[in-house]
N, C-alpha and C positions, 0 to 999 in steps of 0.2 A: 504494499499500499504506500509505503514512504517514497517508492521509486515511481509508481504510476501516478500518483496525485499531481506532482508538478508537471508532468507531461500532459495529463487530461486538462489541467487548469490552463496551461498555455495554449493548447489547441482550442479551448473555448474562447480565450482572449483573442486568438487570431481570427477566429470565424466571426466573433463580434465585430471586430475592426473591419473585416472584410465586408460584413453586412452594411455597416455604416457608410464605407466608401462607395460601395456599389449603389446604395440607395442615393447617395449624394449625387453620383454621376447620372443616374436615371432621372433625377429631379432637374439637375442642370440641362439635360437634354430636352426636357419639356414633353416627355413621352406621355405623361398623365396615365390613363388607364390602358394604354397600347402596350406598355411594358412595366411589369411590376413584380417584385419579389413577393412570394406568397407563402412560403414555408421554409423552415430550417429543420432538418433532422440530422443530428449529430454533426458531421462535417459536410453535409450536403445542402445546398440552397437550391430551391425550386422556384422557377419564375413562370409567369404567364405573359406570353409576348405575342404581339400581332405578327402574323406570317411574314409581312414585309420587313420587320425589324429583327427577326431571329438571329441572322448571321452577325449583324452589328452588335446586338446585345450579348450574344454568346462570346464573341471575340473580346469585347471590352470587359465583360465580367471576369473572364478567365485572366486577362492581363492585370486587372485590378487585384484579384485574389492571389495571383502568383507574386505579386510585388507588395503586398500589404505590409510585410515585415521583411527585413533583410536577415537572413540566417546563413550559417556556414554551409548548410545543406540547402539547395534551392527547393522551394515549395513547387509542386507541380499540381495542376488542376486539370481533371478530365471533363470534358463537356459532352453531354449526350442530349439529343433532341428528339422529341416525340409528341404525339398528340395529347398524351396523358402520361402520368408518372409510371404506370404499369408497363407501357411500351418501351421505356428507356431502361428498365431494369433487367 
């Protein structure tokens, strides 16, 4: 437990920071209801995005999440796209 807690706590802080930065980017773009973050599950973020914006939002969310903190080991983010969450699992 003593080893795991700092790792899980750090991961939680990283995802929270990523959520804030992605949300700020979405707001700055003025997407409104056309692109929004709707759910966080552990280290996953789920978005609802208009079909025309999917590639742009996916690319930028990935970029923001991978660069939200600087670590000795780079953070990598996988992006999956589907009509619903079940289709991307």
